[in-house]
N, C-alpha and C positions, 0 to 999 in steps of 0.2 A: 504494498500498499503504499505510494507515494508518499513524501511531505509535501503540506502545500510551499507551495513557492512563498516565500518569503523573504525581506532584506533580514540582511545578518543580525541587526539587532532587534529585530522583532519578533524572534522563537529562538527559546536555549538550545544548545544544540543537545542532538540523539543521542544516548548511547544504549546500546546494546547489551545486555549482561547475557555470557550465556552459558550454562554447566547445570549438571544435574540435580536434582533435588535430596535425593535421599542423604540425611545424616549431614547436613549443613545448612538446617531451614536457618538455624538463628543468626548463621554468618550472611545468607542471603539478606533477613531482613536489616543486619545493619550494615552492610553494602551500601542496598536500597536506602536508607536512612543517610547516610552518607552523599552519597550523588546525588540524591534529591536534595539536600538541604544546602548542598554546593553548588546549587543553581542548574543543574543539567535536567530533561525529560530522558529518564529509566524505561527504556522498554525491557523487562523481566518477565519470563512465562510465569516464574513464582508467585508474582503479583499481580497477574492479570495483569499486565501493561502490554504486554505485545498488539500491535494492532489485528485485527480480526478479520477476516474477510469468510463471511460463512459460508461462500461458495467454494471456497478453497479448501483444502487438507491441511491437517498440521504441519506437515513435512511446507509444505508450500506458503504459508503464514511465516514461519519461523524463517524461514529461505529470504523470503519478500524484506523481512523487517533487517535479515541482515544486510541486503543488498541497499537498503532505503537510510542506515543508522551514519550518523558523522562517526565515532567512534564506537570502540568495540574491548568489551573485556571479560576477557574466558577463565574464566577458575576451574582447573584440572582436579578430578580425585582418584581416587582407586576405583571408583564408580563409573562403567563405560555408558551406562544412561541406558534408556528403552525407546520403542519407535523404532525399532528398527526397520528400514525401509530394502525388503528383499531386491527391489528394482537396483539398487546399487550395492549389492552384496550383504548384505543384512547391516549396512553402516547405521551408527545412531541417530539424531536428530543432531544431538552437541555434535560429534565428528563433522556431520555436513554442514553446521554453520560454521564450524570454527576452520573450514575447508575454503567457503565461502571468502571469510572475511580477510584470509590469507589471499586467495586470490585477489581478491579488492585491492590490497594492500593497502586499507585507511589505516590514521592511527590507531594502533592497536597495544594493548597488556596482558601478559597474561601470570597466573596466579597456577602454582603449582606444588601440591601437597607432598609432603615430605615424603609417606609411606609408597606414595609414585615413584617417586625419584630411586628412593630404597630398593621399589619391586626392582625396578628397570636394572640397576646396580649390579644386583643378584643373580637376575637371571643373566646379564651381560657377562658377568664370571664364570659362568654354570657353562659357558661354551655359545649362547643360542642371543646374536647380539643384532640379527638383520630379522627385519620381519616374515620373512617367510621363512626363517628357522625356528621363529615363536609359535606360529600356525601351525606346525606339526606337535606341539605339545598341547595337552588336552588339562586342561585343571578340574582337580576336585573336592575339592573343599569352597574355592573361594572366599576365603575367609581375608585375607588380605587385599587383592583385586577380585572383579568379577568377571573381568574379561580380560585376557592379554594384548586386546586394538588397544585399551587406553594407552600403554607404551606406544603405540605407534602415533597415536594421539600429540602426546608428548613429543615425541622425537618430529615430526612434523612442523609445529611450534619452533623447537630449537635449533630447527634445520639442520638435522643433525647427518646426512649426508653430504653435508659440503663443508667447502673446507674451511676452518674457522676466519680465517682474511674475508671467504665470500658472503659470511651471511650478515642479514640486516635484518632489523627488526625481530630479534631471536630472544628477545629475554622471556624470560620464564623466573618469576622469583617464588623461592621456594616459602611454604609458610606450613607449622603446626597446629597450631590453635588459630582460630578466629581473632585474637587480637595483633597477630604474627601480621594475618594478612588485612588488616585494618588499618595497618601503621603503612604499609604497603598503600592502599585506597586514597587515603590521607594525602599522604606526604605526594604522590602522584596528580589527585587530580583537584584535590584543594587547587593546587599550581596551573594547573592546565585552566582552570576557573579563571583564577587572577589575569593570567596572559588572554585567554578572551574575553574579559571585562578591558583591559589595557587596550586593545585591541578596536574595542567598540566605542571607547571613547577618547580615540583619536581622530583630530577633523577630518575632512575627506581632502584625499588628493586635488590639485588644480583638475586632473584629467577624467576623475571620477565626479566629481561636482559641474565638470562640461558637460559627460554621459547623463547625467542625470537633469540637464538644463539648466543649473541653477547661474553657471557662470561662462563664460567664452573665452577660447584661447584666444 
């Protein structure tokens, strides 16, 4: 659902928060409060604020939201997520949202749970370093992670297949507790909100003013 065309000063920047919900409900509530209080329009499925077209599927509505947001915050946990789409190899909604955000190359930030990073390191130490190698494994308990593809998502975010010198926009901040995550969100997005306010308060350049018919060059 496209954002209604308005001037930069007439609407709040829209941030899409993408994550599974199970086990991090409290964290999502806190992040929504922080971002909303900082002056963003927050699209988060947990809060029911993602624009919904009743004629479209859940997948389509979520991907439309990613396509039309200004900023993106992904929260990676040990849960892969529900709503798997058989047409795309069983990828979860969250996995597809993150892929879409990476494809768009919009300003994006990621949080990654400590247990996810630990699980990846352990499996790599056991010799399963690539996604096709991990695909041969079968989880029986699912107590640490519920689907090995959560590691695939993390590696897509950090651009693990690229040389370090070629990675851009690959920061994934580790967190173990909600306060850890909140420190990152406050530090990044209050700063971002302040920068947006500064830009909005700047006078129009001569070229911009001319384009709006206010002055002549």
